[in-house]
VEXNUDO-391296 format. One record per atom (N, C-alpha, C): x, y, z; residue in three letters. Coordinates in pm, whole numbers, plus 32768, in hexadecimal, padded with zeros to 4 digits. Atoms other than C-alpha are relative to their C-alpha. Layout:
BEGIN
XYZALA
...
end
This chain:
BEGIN
80427F65800CUNK
82EF742C8155UNK
7FB87FF480CDUNK
8017801A7F55UNK
829C745F82E3UNK
7F407FFF7FF3UNK
809280037FC9UNK
812E74548356UNK
7FE080A37FFDUNK
802E7F637FFEUNK
813675E98386UNK
801780247F6EUNK
7FC17FCE8073UNK
81E376178237UNK
7F627FC47FAFUNK
807F8031804BUNK
80BB75438191UNK
7F9980798021UNK
80827FAE7FB7UNK
7FAD76218275UNK
802A80707FB0UNK
7FFE7F9B801DUNK
802D774481FEUNK
7FD980157F70UNK
80177FE3805DUNK
8029770C80A7UNK
7F6B7FFE7FE7UNK
805D801C8026UNK
7ED4768780A2UNK
7F9E80868021UNK
80647F6F7FC6UNK
7E4B77E2816CUNK
802C805F7F88UNK
7FEC7FB8805EUNK
7F1C787A8071UNK
7FEA80087F5DUNK
8022800D80A8UNK
7E8D77FE7F28UNK
7FDC803D7F9AUNK
806B7FA58054UNK
7D5E78BB7ED9UNK
8074808B7FDFUNK
7FC37F80801AUNK
7E2379FE7F01UNK
809380037F83UNK
7FA47FF88066UNK
7F5D796F7E36UNK
7FB780137F7AUNK
80527FEF807CUNK
7E8B79017D2FUNK
7FC780877FA6UNK
80567F95801DUNK
7DDE7A2B7D24UNK
808880747FB8UNK
7F7F7F987FE6UNK
7F337B137D02UNK
80497FC17F73UNK
7F957FF68061UNK
7FEF7A337C1BUNK
80637FAF8034UNK
7F9180097FD5UNK
80F279F37D12UNK
801B7F9E805BUNK
7FD3807F7FC0UNK
818878D87DD2UNK
7FDE803280B6UNK
80517FE67F47UNK
812579977F57UNK
7F9C80797FB1UNK
806A7FA47FF1UNK
7FF27A8B7F96UNK
8050807D804CUNK
7FE47F6F7F9CUNK
80C77BA47FE7UNK
7FF480797F8FUNK
802B7F8B807BUNK
80557CF17F17UNK
80698059803DUNK
7FB57FA68027UNK
81527DEE7F0CUNK
7FA180758038UNK
804A7F997FA5UNK
80E37F4F7FF7UNK
802280567F67UNK
7FC47F938052UNK
80F1805D7EC4UNK
802880788063UNK
7FC87FAB7FC8UNK
81C5815D7F66UNK
806580597F8BUNK
7FDC7FA4805EUNK
821C82977E84UNK
809780077FF7UNK
7F6380008027UNK
8387829E7E13UNK
804D7FA1802BUNK
7FAC805D7FF5UNK
83D1816A7EB8UNK
7FE17FB77FA9UNK
803680758080UNK
82FD80517DE5UNK
800980317F98UNK
7FC37FE98063UNK
83B180A57CC9UNK
803F7F7B7FC5UNK
7FEA807D803BUNK
84387FC37BCFUNK
80577FAA8025UNK
7FA380447FBAUNK
854B7F437C9BUNK
7FC77FAD8052UNK
8028804B7F8FUNK
849E7EF77DE2UNK
7F747F867FD3UNK
80698064802DUNK
834D7E577D03UNK
80327F9B7FCEUNK
7FBD8081805FUNK
84167D707C1FUNK
80427FA9807BUNK
7FBD80617F9EUNK
84D47CF37D58UNK
7F977FBE805CUNK
808C80727F9BUNK
83967C957E3AUNK
7FD17FAB7F8DUNK
8041805C804EUNK
82F97C0B7CFAUNK
806E7F707FFDUNK
7FAB806E8007UNK
84457B3F7CB6UNK
80177FA68063UNK
7FE280497F97UNK
84617AC77E15UNK
7F707FC48028UNK
809780607FF4UNK
82F87A2B7DF0UNK
7F9680528042UNK
80637FB37FCBUNK
82287B2F7E85UNK
7FB880757F7CUNK
80437FD38037UNK
81567C337DDCUNK
801680937FCEUNK
7FC27F718012UNK
82027DA07D72UNK
7F90804D7FBAUNK
806A7FAE8035UNK
81147EC97D30UNK
8046809C7FF0UNK
7FA17F76803EUNK
8198800F7C7AUNK
7F738066804AUNK
80677F857FAFUNK
812481387D2CUNK
7FE1807A7FD3UNK
7FFC7FA78068UNK
80B182107C39UNK
8018809A8045UNK
802F7FA87FAEUNK
8061833D7D27UNK
7FEB807B7F61UNK
80297F73805EUNK
8066849A7C6DUNK
80577FF37F97UNK
7FD9801580B7UNK
811E84007B15UNK
7FC680267F9EUNK
805A7FE28063UNK
80C9848479E4UNK
7FEB7F647FA6UNK
800880878032UNK
8057836F78E4UNK
80757FBE7FC7UNK
7F7E80278057UNK
81918396783CUNK
805E7FBD8064UNK
7FA1805A7FB0UNK
8264834E7967UNK
7FC67F9B803EUNK
803480928019UNK
8199820D79ADUNK
800F7FA47FC4UNK
7FEC807A8048UNK
81A58176788AUNK
80BA7FE07FECUNK
7F3A801D8000UNK
834081A7788DUNK
7FF77FC88071UNK
7FDA803A7F7BUNK
832C810D79FBUNK
7FDD7F777FEEUNK
802580A08023UNK
82627FDE7970UNK
80417FC77FBCUNK
7F9A80498046UNK
83297FB27880UNK
808F7FBF8009UNK
7F9080137FCCUNK
84537FC8794CUNK
80167F848041UNK
801780707FC0UNK
83B77ED77A19UNK
7FF07F437FE6UNK
7FF780788068UNK
83627DD3792AUNK
80847FE77FDDUNK
7F6480188036UNK
84EC7DEB78BEUNK
801F7F9D809AUNK
7FE9804C7F74UNK
852A7D537A36UNK
7FCB7F9D8041UNK
805380857FD2UNK
84337C507A7EUNK
7FC67FCC7F6CUNK
80568018807FUNK
837E7B6179B5UNK
7F627FCE802AUNK
805680507FB5UNK
82907B177AEEUNK
7F9F809A7FEBUNK
805B7FA27FEDUNK
81507BC77B38UNK
800E8085805BUNK
80187F9C7FC3UNK
81287D2A7BA0UNK
7F93804F8008UNK
80667F8B8034UNK
802C7E2C7BC7UNK
7FF480A1801CUNK
800F7F597FF1UNK
7FEB7FB57BECUNK
7FA8802C8042UNK
806C7FC17FD7UNK
7F61808B7CE3UNK
7FB8807C7FD1UNK
80397F708009UNK
7E7D81A57C67UNK
7FD7805F806EUNK
80627F8C7FA5UNK
7E0082DB7D2BUNK
7F7D80247FD3UNK
809B7FF08016UNK
7C8F83057D1AUNK
7FFB807C7FC5UNK
80147F59800EUNK
7CBA84817D1DUNK
807E80027F89UNK
7F8A7FC28060UNK
7DEF848A7C14UNK
7F8780417F59UNK
80627FC9806FUNK
7D45857B7AF3UNK
801B7FDB7F95UNK
7FE0802E80ACUNK
7DE984AB79B2UNK
7F987F4D805FUNK
80368095800AUNK
7D32834B7A66UNK
7FFD7FDD7FB7UNK
802680528091UNK
7CA082E1791EUNK
806E7FFB7FA7UNK
7F8180048063UNK
7E108322786EUNK
804C7FA88038UNK
7F9C80607FD6UNK
7EAA82607955UNK
7FCB7F518025UNK
8040807F7FF5UNK
7DB7813B794CUNK
80187FC37F83UNK
7FD2801480A6UNK
7DEA816077C0UNK
80837FA08009UNK
7F7A80448000UNK
7F6081127820UNK
80037F65801FUNK
7FDB80937FA3UNK
7F3E7FED7908UNK
7FC57FCC7F98UNK
804E80458051UNK
7E657F4D77EAUNK
806B80087F80UNK
7FAF7FCC8071UNK
7F3B7FD776D2UNK
80B17F89804CUNK
7F8F80607FECUNK
80597EE677A1UNK
7FDD7F5F8068UNK
804480A17FDEUNK
7F637DB377EAUNK
801B800180C9UNK
800B803A7F7CUNK
7F797DFB797EUNK
7FA07FD58038UNK
8030803D7FF0UNK
7ED57D0679F9UNK
7FB7801880B1UNK
80597FF57F90UNK
7E5F7D7A7B63UNK
8023808F8020UNK
7FE87FA07FF6UNK
7E167EE97B96UNK
7FD2801E80BCUNK
800D800E7F7AUNK
7E0A7F637D1AUNK
7FB180A5801FUNK
80307F667FEEUNK
7CFE80CB7D57UNK
803F801180AFUNK
7FF77FB77F7AUNK
7D6881937E93UNK
7FDA806D8002UNK
80077F93800BUNK
7D24828F7F2AUNK
7F4E80557FFDUNK
80817FC57FD0UNK
7B9682B17F37UNK
7FAA7FC07FA0UNK
807A80328076UNK
7A5C82557E63UNK
802880127F8DUNK
7FDB7FFC808DUNK
7AA581F67D0AUNK
7F9C80617FCAUNK
805F7FCE8048UNK
7A1B82F37C29UNK
7FB27FCA7F8CUNK
80618061803FUNK
790582B57B63UNK
80397FDE7F5AUNK
7FF880358058UNK
794E81E17A22UNK
80BC7FC38013UNK
7F53804C8000UNK
7AC3818D7AA5UNK
80107F5A8018UNK
7FFE80CA8004UNK
7A6F801A7B0AUNK
7FD97FC07FA7UNK
8045803F805DUNK
79967FDE79E2UNK
808E80267F8BUNK
7FA37FF78039UNK
7AE4805D7921UNK
80527F9F803EUNK
7FB980667FF4UNK
7BBA7F7F79DAUNK
7FEE7F6F7FCCUNK
801E80A48039UNK
7B077E49799BUNK
800080007F8EUNK
800C80238083UNK
7AED7E847859UNK
80657FEB7FABUNK
7F7A8036805BUNK
7C527E557812UNK
801C7F63803CUNK
7FF880987FB2UNK
7C3C7CF978B8UNK
80587FF6809CUNK
7FAB80017F67UNK
7D117D6979F6UNK
7FC47FE98064UNK
801E80247F97UNK
7CC57CFA7B32UNK
800F809C805CUNK
7FFA7F8D7FCEUNK
7C607E1D7C20UNK
80117FF580B1UNK
7FE180397F7EUNK
7CBA7E2C7D96UNK
7FF280948051UNK
80117F757FCDUNK
7C357F4E7E51UNK
80107FC880A1UNK
801A7FFB7F92UNK
7C3B7FBA7FB2UNK
7FA5802A8055UNK
805E7FEE7FB4UNK
7B3F7FC180C9UNK
801C802D8081UNK
7FF180047F5BUNK
7B45805D822BUNK
7F927FE7803EUNK
807E801E7FB9UNK
79FF801B8283UNK
7F937F747FB0UNK
801C807C802DUNK
790E7EC28254UNK
7F8D80367F80UNK
806A7FF08052UNK
77E57F7B81A5UNK
8071803F7F81UNK
7FC97FD08074UNK
78D28029809EUNK
80567F917FB1UNK
7FC7805A803CUNK
796B7EE18056UNK
7FA67FA27FAEUNK
80418007806CUNK
78457E4B8000UNK
7FD9803F7FB4UNK
80097F9E8075UNK
77DE7F587F3AUNK
80887FD37F78UNK
7FCF8022803DUNK
79007F0D7E8AUNK
80137FA07F9AUNK
8023806A8037UNK
78DC7DD67E53UNK
7F9F7FEE7F90UNK
808A80148081UNK
77967DF47DAAUNK
8032802D7FA0UNK
7FED7FAD805DUNK
78347ECE7CD6UNK
80617FD67FBAUNK
7FAB80518073UNK
79117DD57C37UNK
809E7FD38034UNK
7F6980197FF6UNK
7A7A7DD97CEDUNK
801D7F838047UNK
7FE68097801CUNK
7B437C947CEBUNK
802A80028098UNK
7FA67FFE7F69UNK
7BEF7CCC7E47UNK
7FE680768061UNK
7FF67FA07FA9UNK
7C037DAC7F75UNK
80968006803EUNK
7F7E7FF17F83UNK
7D217E278061UNK
7F8C80628058UNK
80317FFA7FB1UNK
7C9F7E6981A3UNK
807F8066806FUNK
7F807FD97FE1UNK
7DBC7F52823DUNK
7FC8806780A2UNK
80007FE07F7AUNK
7DC27FCC83A6UNK
803880838017UNK
7FB97F4C7FF4UNK
7E2B812E8441UNK
80997FC0802EUNK
7F82801D7FD3UNK
7F668087849AUNK
807680017F9BUNK
7FD47FEF8091UNK
7FB980948339UNK
803D80897FF3UNK
7FA17F71803DUNK
80EB819F82ACUNK
7FAC80517F94UNK
80527FD7803CUNK
805D82B181D8UNK
7F6D80348015UNK
80B67FB57FB9UNK
7ECA831A81BAUNK
80047F67806CUNK
804580577FB2UNK
7E18824182C4UNK
7F6980368046UNK
80927FD67FD7UNK
7CC582318329UNK
8006800280ADUNK
800C7FF17F69UNK
7C318237849CUNK
80227F7A804CUNK
7FFD80857FE7UNK
7C4380CA84E5UNK
80717F87803AUNK
7F8580758005UNK
7D327FC1855DUNK
7FF07F987F91UNK
7FE68085803DUNK
7D9A7E898490UNK
7FB17F908052UNK
804080527FD8UNK
7D237D8D858DUNK
7F777FFF8001UNK
80837FF5800CUNK
7BF07E2785BDUNK
7F937FF87F77UNK
802A8030807EUNK
7B9B7E2E843AUNK
80057FA47FBBUNK
7FD080908055UNK
7C137CEE83EFUNK
7F7A7FA7804FUNK
805F80407FE2UNK
7B097C7C8502UNK
7F67800F7FE7UNK
80497FA58001UNK
7A1D7D3984A2UNK
7F9C7FCB7F49UNK
7FEA7FF28060UNK
7A487D148347UNK
7FDD7F6D7FA6UNK
801C80838081UNK
7A8C7BC082BDUNK
7FB17F8C7FF6UNK
806B80507FFAUNK
79AD7AE08348UNK
7F8B800E7FC2UNK
80468003804AUNK
78AD7B9A8280UNK
800F80127F52UNK
7FFA7FBA809DUNK
79507BED8110UNK
80927F617FF1UNK
7F7A8056802BUNK
7A8E7AD3810AUNK
7FDB7FB87FBAUNK
80248093807AUNK
79DE79B88066UNK
7FBB80667F5EUNK
802D7FD3808FUNK
79497A9A7F56UNK
807280547FA1UNK
7F7A7FCE804BUNK
7AA47B3E7EE8UNK
80797FFB803EUNK
7F5D80007FB6UNK
7C137B127F48UNK
7FE780A6804FUNK
80097F9A7FBAUNK
7C4B7BF38048UNK
807D8004805AUNK
7F67802C7FC4UNK
7DCD7C6A80AAUNK
7FF0808B808DUNK
7FF17FB17F61UNK
7DFD7D0A8227UNK
8079804B7FF9UNK
7F8C7FA28000UNK
7EF67E408229UNK
7FD8807B8068UNK
80127FB47F98UNK
7F5D7F0D834CUNK
804D7FCA808CUNK
7FAD80357F8CUNK
80667EF68454UNK
80357F3A7FF1UNK
7FE880838009UNK
80B07D7383EDUNK
80BA80037FDFUNK
7F6B801D7FE7UNK
82487D328450UNK
80317F6A7FFCUNK
7FC580838004UNK
82507BCD846CUNK
7FA37F917FFAUNK
803880648009UNK
81E37A7983FEUNK
7F757FA48046UNK
809280457FCAUNK
81137A2884EBUNK
7F6E803D8008UNK
80707FA37FF6UNK
802D7B4C84DAUNK
7FD67FCF7F68UNK
8069801880B2UNK
80097AE98354UNK
7FC27F618036UNK
803B80697FDFUNK
7FB5799083EBUNK
7F957FFA805AUNK
80737FB17FB5UNK
7EBC7A1384CDUNK
7F8980287FA2UNK
806D7FBE8044UNK
7E127AEF83C7UNK
7FB37F867F8EUNK
802680648040UNK
7E02799682D3UNK
7F897FB38056UNK
806580497F8EUNK
7D5578D883E7UNK
7F718029801AUNK
807B7FD37FCAUNK
7C4F79C3840AUNK
7FD080137F71UNK
80357FE88047UNK
7C0779A682A5UNK
804280847F79UNK
7FCA7FB08058UNK
7CED7A9E81EDUNK
80497FAF7F76UNK
7FB880578057UNK
7D877A51808AUNK
806E80027FE4UNK
7F7B7FC78008UNK
7EBC7B1480CAUNK
800E80758065UNK
80087F8E7FADUNK
7F6C7C47814DUNK
803180607FB4UNK
7FA67FA7804AUNK
7FE17D7980B1UNK
809B80228073UNK
7FBF7FC67FB3UNK
81247DFB8143UNK
806180607FB8UNK
7F9A7F9B7FFDUNK
81FF7F3B812FUNK
80418017803EUNK
7F827FE17FC0UNK
82CF7FC58242UNK
80537F777FEEUNK
7F8D80697FE5UNK
83907E72824FUNK
80417FE57F8EUNK
7FAB80008074UNK
84037E9280F9UNK
802280947FD6UNK
7FC27F707FE8UNK
848A7FEA8114UNK
809F7FF47FECUNK
7F68800D7FE7UNK
85DB7F8E817EUNK
80257F7A7FA9UNK
7F9D80838065UNK
86247E738062UNK
805780367FBEUNK
7F9B7FE1805EUNK
87517E7B7FCAUNK
7FCC80197F88UNK
802B7FD38088UNK
86817EA77E94UNK
7FC380997FE1UNK
80577F9A8009UNK
85C67FDA7EF6UNK
8061807A7FE3UNK
7FAF7F8D8049UNK
866C81267E69UNK
7FF2807C8077UNK
7FFC7FAA7FCFUNK
860281DE7F7EUNK
80A080238063UNK
7F647FCB7FB6UNK
871A82D9801CUNK
801E7F998089UNK
7FEC802B7F8DUNK
87F58224812EUNK
7FD780758077UNK
80247FC27F90UNK
87888336822AUNK
7F6E7FE28021UNK
80AB80157FE3UNK
860082E281FAUNK
80177F578047UNK
8014807B7FB0UNK
866E817F8230UNK
80497FF080A6UNK
7FFF801A7F9FUNK
872281BB834CUNK
7FB9803C8087UNK
80747FA97FD8UNK
8616829C83D0UNK
7FE57F798039UNK
808080607FF4UNK
8518815183BDUNK
80517F91805EUNK
7FB380AA7FBAUNK
864780418466UNK
8019806580AEUNK
7FD27FD07F96UNK
866981558597UNK
7F8280298030UNK
808C7FCB7FA7UNK
850181A685D3UNK
7FB77F8F8072UNK
806E805D7FC1UNK
83F880F386C9UNK
7F8C802A7FD6UNK
809A7FEB8029UNK
829C80CE868AUNK
7FB480998029UNK
80227F6E7FD4UNK
824781EA8749UNK
802C80857FA5UNK
7FB27F8C8067UNK
831182D58657UNK
7FB6800B7FA2UNK
80467FFC80A8UNK
82048298853EUNK
7F9980298030UNK
807A7FCD7FB6UNK
810983A885A7UNK
7FD180227F53UNK
80487FB3807EUNK
7FE9842484D5UNK
7FE4807F7FEAUNK
7FF17F57802CUNK
7FC88594843BUNK
7F63800A802AUNK
80777FDA7FB8UNK
7EA5865584E8UNK
7FB580697F97UNK
80517FB28064UNK
7D9D8726840BUNK
7FF3805D8068UNK
7FFC7F677FC5UNK
7DA4889C84A0UNK
7F7A803A7FB8UNK
80787FAC803EUNK
7C7688EA83BEUNK
7F8D7F9F7FDDUNK
8066807C8005UNK
7B12881483BCUNK
7FD580287F85UNK
80377FFC80A8UNK
7AB988998251UNK
80837FCA7F8DUNK
7FAB802E803FUNK
7C0D883081C3UNK
80157F588016UNK
8003809D7FF0UNK
7BF786808131UNK
808D7FD6800DUNK
7F7D80317FC2UNK
7D22863981FEUNK
7FF17F928023UNK
7FFE80687FA3UNK
7D5084D8821EUNK
80907FF48037UNK
7F817FFA7FA9UNK
7E52849D8328UNK
80757F807FB8UNK
7FCB802D802AUNK
7F88841382D0UNK
80897FCC8058UNK
7FC1804B7F91UNK
8079831C83ACUNK
8080800B7FBFUNK
7F5B7FEF8047UNK
81F68389838AUNK
8051802880AEUNK
7F987FF47F8CUNK
831A83A1848EUNK
802180738004UNK
7FD77FA57FE1UNK
833584BC8560UNK
806280607FD0UNK
7F9B7FB88008UNK
83EA85F284F1UNK
7FCE80B87FE6UNK
80257F80800CUNK
83D6876C849EUNK
7FA080047F61UNK
8067800D8074UNK
82FB8712834DUNK
7F8780138044UNK
808880057FD1UNK
81C486F38438UNK
7FF4809A8011UNK
80267F777FDFUNK
81E58870847DUNK
7FE480427F75UNK
801A7FE88055UNK
821A88A28313UNK
7F81801F7FC1UNK
808180198023UNK
80DC87F582BFUNK
7FAE80528040UNK
804E7FF17FCDUNK
803988B183BCUNK
7FE780747F96UNK
7FF87F87806CUNK
809F89F182FCUNK
7FBE80057F7BUNK
806280088087UNK
801A897E81C2UNK
7F997FC48002UNK
80A37FDB7FB6UNK
7EEA89418259UNK
7FCD80B37FFAUNK
801B7F9F800AUNK
7EC38A9182A8UNK
7FE680517F93UNK
7FE27FD98051UNK
7F398AF58169UNK
7F8D7FDC7F7EUNK
805E804D8040UNK
7E308A3880ACUNK
7F79803B8031UNK
80737FDB7FB6UNK
7D2F8AA681B8UNK
7FDE80A67FC6UNK
80087F3D804DUNK
7D8B8C2F814AUNK
7FB67FDF7F77UNK
80117FF1809CUNK
7D578BCE7FCFUNK
7F3E7FD87FF1UNK
8088804C7FE0UNK
7BE38B0E8041UNK
7FA6808B8009UNK
803D7FB17FD2UNK
7B808C5980D8UNK
7FFA805B7FBFUNK
80007FA58045UNK
7BED8D357FE1UNK
7FBD7FD67F89UNK
804F8061806AUNK
7B3D8C497ED7UNK
805180077F85UNK
7FAF80348091UNK
7C738C207E08UNK
7FEF7F887FEEUNK
801B80718021UNK
7C428AAA7E1FUNK
7F7D7FE47FDEUNK
80A580507FE7UNK
7B1689BA7DFBUNK
80537F918066UNK
7FCC804D7F89UNK
7B3188A87F1DUNK
801C7F767FB6UNK
7FBA8063805BUNK
7BA487867E01UNK
809C805A7FDFUNK
7F867FEF801AUNK
7CBB88737DAEUNK
803A7FFE8095UNK
7FD280107F65UNK
7D08888D7F31UNK
805B7F878025UNK
7FC780C17FBDUNK
7D25871B7F4EUNK
8064800A7FB5UNK
7F9B802D8072UNK
7DF687127E1BUNK
80728038801EUNK
7F967F957FAEUNK
7EEB88337EADUNK
80577F998079UNK
7FC480517F7DUNK
7F00874C7FF1UNK
804B7F7B7FB8UNK
7FBE809F801CUNK
7F5185F27F1BUNK
809C803E7FE8UNK
7FA87FD08035UNK
805086C77E81UNK
806380268038UNK
7F717FF17F98UNK
80FF87237FB9UNK
803A7F808029UNK
7FB180607FE9UNK
811C85E58026UNK
80707FA07FB0UNK
7FCA802D8052UNK
819285757EF7UNK
80BA80327FEBUNK
7F907FC5800EUNK
82A3867F7EE0UNK
806280038097UNK
7FBC801E7F71UNK
831A863E8065UNK
80377F838028UNK
7FDB80678004UNK
831C84E4802BUNK
80827FF37FB0UNK
7F817FF78027UNK
840285037F46UNK
807580477FFAUNK
7F987FDD7FB7UNK
84E485EB7FD5UNK
804D7F998059UNK
7FA4807A7F95UNK
851584CB80C4UNK
80327F827FE2UNK
7FDD8073803FUNK
84FC83867FFEUNK
8083800C7F94UNK
7FB67FEC8095UNK
85CC84067ED3UNK
808F804B804FUNK
7F7E7FDF7FDFUNK
86BB85197F6DUNK
802B7FF5808CUNK
7FE380307F5CUNK
86D984CE80D8UNK
7FE680638061UNK
801C7FCC7FB8UNK
865485C08173UNK
7FA17FD08077UNK
8063804A7FA4UNK
85AA8522827FUNK
7FD1804C809FUNK
80217FC47FA7UNK
8587862B837BUNK
7F7280647FCFUNK
805E7FB68027UNK
84B8873382B4UNK
7FAD7FB07F66UNK
806D802F8069UNK
841E861D819EUNK
7FAC7FC68078UNK
808380497FAFUNK
8313850A81FFUNK
80247F9E7FD4UNK
7FBA808A7FC8UNK
839F83D68288UNK
7F7A7F9A8014UNK
806180477FDBUNK
826C8313823FUNK
80197F718034UNK
7FD6807D7FE8UNK
825C81D18302UNK
7F8F7FA58072UNK
804980267FCAUNK
816880DF839EUNK
804A7FDF8092UNK
7FC9800A7F77UNK
8188806D8521UNK
80617F7E8007UNK
7F8F80668015UNK
82307F3584A7UNK
80A980288003UNK
7F917FD98013UNK
835980108472UNK
80517FED809BUNK
7F8C80397FABUNK
83D97F9F85CBUNK
80547F4E7FFEUNK
7FD380A9800CUNK
84027E3F854CUNK
806180037F96UNK
7F927FC88062UNK
84F87ED48437UNK
808980068046UNK
7F9B7FE97F94UNK
86497E6684C3UNK
807780227F84UNK
7F9E7FEF802DUNK
87237E7283A3UNK
800580297F5FUNK
7FEE7FEF8086UNK
877C7E9B8218UNK
800B7F4A7FCCUNK
7FAF80888042UNK
87457D308167UNK
7F9F7FFF7F80UNK
805680118042UNK
86B57CA18046UNK
7F807FFE7FF1UNK
809F8003801EUNK
85357C9F7FC0UNK
7FFD7F5F8006UNK
7FF5808C800FUNK
857D7B1F7FA9UNK
80037FE18082UNK
7FFB801B7F60UNK
85F27B0F8117UNK
7F8F801C806AUNK
80887FBB7F92UNK
84CE7BDD81A2UNK
7F8E7F907FF1UNK
80778035800DUNK
83CB7B0B8109UNK
802D7F778028UNK
7FE980A37FC2UNK
848479A08162UNK
7FE48012808FUNK
800780167F67UNK
84AA79FA82A8UNK
7F52801B8040UNK
8077800B7FD1UNK
832B7A6682D3UNK
7FD27F847FF8UNK
804C8078800AUNK
82BA792F821BUNK
80287F8F806DUNK
7FE580507FBDUNK
839878708307UNK
7FB8801D809CUNK
80597FCD7F89UNK
83067927844CUNK
7F527FD88011UNK
808A801F8010UNK
819D78E483D5UNK
7FF97F517FE0UNK
800C807F801DUNK
81D477908372UNK
80107FB38093UNK
7FEF802E7F63UNK
8286775084F6UNK
7FA8800C8049UNK
808A7FD07F89UNK
81347808857DUNK
7F9B7FA97FC7UNK
80548057803CUNK
8047771D848DUNK
802D7F5C806AUNK
7F9280867FF4UNK
812E75D884F6UNK
7FCE800F8093UNK
801C80017F6AUNK
8114762A869FUNK
7F5C7FF1800CUNK
806B7FF57FE4UNK
7FAB764D8663UNK
7F9C7F647FF6UNK
801A80958027UNK
7F8474D985F0UNK
80267F8F805DUNK
7FD980757F8DUNK
7FFF74358722UNK
7FB88032805FUNK
end
């Protein structure tokens, strides 16, 4: 074992032990992409796969968890969206399957959800885009946090990964395991965040073009051809609409989303929907637009959600090679610092 490998294992030990995986790499939950094939491949390769529940019904999630368990005997988790109308039923499905880790994303956990998850014995991972919220979540009993910067794909916050890491890791890294996410494309960056106190990292964009990913060939080609600057954030056109920016590859869907916002705003003006329903309509729009791109291959009119690390995705390759390459880069970086 090299000095770099030994250092890497030591720095990842806490995160790996928390996840029950060989390496502290948490799979980012990407709707339509993070399903049984990719999730099991990540776990089988030593990482920690996470099913993206998204807008799934409890019955669909039940089927997906069972199918994933048939493809791996390694630990994996489930990502649940806090605004899902059937959140507590989805938690019950996870309990039925003895899911060991549940990730809550999409906003503040609703009343009773943290307690419901903790009662199952599962470890709870939550997202925090700000230090004050991170401290509140820790007091509420979450077991680990993901801090995700605006470079990430999908729904994003306003602050970059590097700034969040500098602000938050010194304050909270000793209290709970913290996984850094957003724009991470090479092992050197992983080594840097581990040195800053992170327990591990979360990666999504790098796994989209994995051989095991079911994403349409057109979707993968779009990733391989893209540069970092092609992954842009959506624009909010009505201050009343609770629209969280989404980062995706630039295409005609940007105009379609603008039209959708105008439609929902019109419904608000006419009193035909409440604010919560308006937000849910926006979420359903993204789920449908993403499906068109990921499953149907319509990368012009569908949503090609991607982080800015997309510029470092060069080819389609097995998950094991992606993880192996990252670990080799991280180990080499840590060895170089020992000189």
